C-alpha positions in Angstrom: -0.1 0.1 0.0 1.3 3.5 -0.9 1.5 5.6 2.2 2.1 5.0 6.0 0.3 5.3 9.0 -3.6 4.9 9.7 -4.8 5.7 6.3 -2.6 3.0 4.5 -3.6 0.5 7.4 -7.2 1.0 6.7 -6.7 0.7 2.9 -4.7 -2.5 3.5 -7.5 -3.8 5.7 -10.1 -3.1 3.0 -7.9 -4.7 0.4 -7.5 -7.9 2.5 -11.3 -8.1 3.1 -11.9 -7.7 -0.7 -9.5 -10.5 -1.4 -10.8 -13.0 0.9 -14.4 -12.3 -0.1 -13.6 -12.6 -4.0 -11.2 -15.6 -3.2 -14.1 -17.5 -1.5 -16.3 -16.8 -4.5 -13.9 -18.5 -6.7 -12.9 -15.7 -8.9 -10.0 -16.1 -11.1 -7.0 -13.6 -10.3 -7.5 -11.3 -13.2 -11.4 -11.0 -12.3 -10.4 -10.5 -8.8 -8.3 -7.6 -9.7 -10.9 -5.9 -11.7 -13.6 -6.2 -8.8 -11.0 -5.3 -6.2 -9.9 -2.3 -8.2 -13.4 -1.0 -8.8 -14.3 -1.3 -4.9 -10.9 0.2 -3.8 -11.3 3.1 -6.3 -14.7 4.2 -5.1 -14.5 7.3 -2.8 -10.6 7.1 -2.9 -10.2 10.8 -2.3 -6.4 10.2 -1.2 -5.5 8.4 -4.3 -4.3 5.5 -2.5 -3.2 2.4 -4.2 -2.0 -1.1 -3.5 0.4 -3.3 -5.7 -0.5 -6.9 -5.6 0.5 -10.3 -7.1 -2.6 -12.4 -7.1 -2.0 -16.2 -7.8 -4.3 -19.3 -7.9 -2.4 -22.6 -7.9 -4.0 -26.0 -8.9 -2.2 -28.2 -6.5 -3.0 -31.4 -8.6 -1.6 -30.0 -11.8 0.8 -27.4 -10.7 -1.0 -24.8 -13.0 -0.5 -21.0 -11.8 -3.0 -18.5 -12.8 -1.9 -15.1 -12.0 -2.4 -11.4 -12.3 0.3 -9.0 -11.3 -1.1 -5.6 -10.4 1.9 -3.2 -10.5 3.8 -5.6 -8.2 7.4 -6.5 -8.5 8.0 -9.6 -10.6 8.5 -12.8 -8.5 11.6 -14.8 -8.9 11.1 -18.3 -10.2 14.1 -20.7 -10.2 16.6 -17.9 -10.0 15.1 -15.8 -12.8 12.6 -12.9 -12.6 9.2 -13.8 -14.0 8.6 -12.2 -17.3 5.2 -10.6 -16.8 3.7 -9.9 -20.2 0.9 -8.0 -18.8 1.7 -4.7 -17.2 -1.2 -4.0 -15.2 -1.8 -1.0 -13.1 -1.9 -1.1 -9.3 -5.4 -1.4 -7.6 -7.4 1.6 -6.6 -6.1 4.2 -9.1 -9.5 4.4 -10.9 -12.4 2.3 -11.6 -13.0 0.5 -15.0 -9.3 -0.4 -15.7 -9.1 -3.8 -17.5 -6.8 -6.3 -15.9 -5.2 -9.1 -17.8 -4.1 -12.6 -16.3 -1.5 -14.9 -17.3 -0.6 -18.5 -16.3 2.3 -21.1 -16.0 1.4 -24.5 -16.9 3.2 -26.3 -14.1 5.1 -24.9 -11.2 5.7 -28.0 -9.3 9.3 -28.7 -8.3 10.2 -25.2 -8.8 10.8 -22.4 -6.3 8.8 -19.1 -6.4 9.7 -16.0 -4.2 7.2 -13.1 -4.1 8.3 -10.1 -2.3 7.6 -6.3 -1.5 9.8 -3.7 -2.7 11.2 -3.6 0.9 13.7 -6.4 -0.3 15.1 -5.0 -3.5 15.0 -1.3 -2.1 16.5 -2.3 1.2 19.2 0.3 2.0 22.6 0.0 3.9 24.1 2.8 5.8 25.8 4.2 2.6 22.4 4.3 1.0 23.0 1.5 -1.5 20.2 -0.7 -2.5 20.1 -4.6 -1.9 19.0 -4.6 -5.5 18.0 -7.2 -8.2 21.4 -8.7 -8.7 22.0 -9.6 -5.1 18.5 -11.0 -5.0 19.3 -13.3 -7.9 22.7 -14.4 -6.4 21.0 -15.3 -3.1 18.2 -17.1 -5.0 20.8 -19.1 -6.8 22.4 -20.1 -3.5 19.2 -21.3 -1.8 17.9 -23.7 -4.7 16.7 -27.0 -3.1 16.2 -25.4 0.3 12.8 -25.3 2.0 10.5 -22.5 1.7 11.1 -21.8 5.5 14.8 -21.8 5.0 14.7 -19.5 2.0 12.6 -16.9 4.0 15.2 -17.1 6.8 18.1 -16.8 4.5 16.8 -13.9 2.8 15.9 -12.2 5.9 19.3 -12.7 7.4 21.0 -11.6 4.2 18.9 -8.3 4.1 19.6 -7.7 7.9 23.3 -8.1 7.4 23.3 -5.9 4.3 21.5 -3.3 6.2 24.0 -3.6 8.9 21.2 -4.1 11.3 20.0 -0.6 10.8 16.3 0.3 10.9 14.5 -0.7 7.8 13.6 2.1 5.3 10.4 0.1 4.2 8.3 -2.9 5.2 9.6 -6.3 4.0 7.3 -9.1 3.2 8.5 -12.4 1.6 6.5 -15.5 0.6 8.3 -18.5 -0.8 6.1 -21.1 -2.6 7.5 -24.5 -3.6 5.2 -27.5 -4.6 6.2 -30.9 -4.8 
C-alpha cells in the first residue's frame, strides 16, 4: 500500500477483506483484480493504491494462474518472472481492465514473491540491496525448504542493512510445490 500510518492501514484492511471475499467466491486472479480495483477506487479521495500479485495454484496439476497488479516480478528458479501484462496497481481508477497470465506447471520449482522492501532495502551508505543480490541469493538457496529460503533472505537483508532500521516494510513468501 502506498503511504504510511492509519490511512494506509485502513486501505490495506479493506484490500485484505476484498481479497478474501472474492477468493471465497472462486474468482480467477484477473477477475478478482477488476472487482477489487473497482471497489478500492470508489471514494478514494486520497488517491491511495496497492500493488499486488494475485495467484491461484491448482495443487494437482501445478498450474498457476496469476495477475500482477503493478507488483514486483516474482523470482522463479533464479530468474525474474517475465510478466507480459503490465497491469496497473489497484485503486487508481474504476474500470481499468486487468489481464491474467498462467504457467502450466510450477511443481518442483521455487517461487519467491516479495515487496519492494527487499530490492530497495538500504545499507548505511544508502546503497540498495537490488536485483543482482536477490538473484545471487536465490541461486544459493536452490533446493532449500521455503522456510529456510525466507530465513536466509531475511538474514541477508539484515546483514546488508548492517542491522540499521529498515527504510520500508519487508514481506517475503516462498512457494515450493512438490
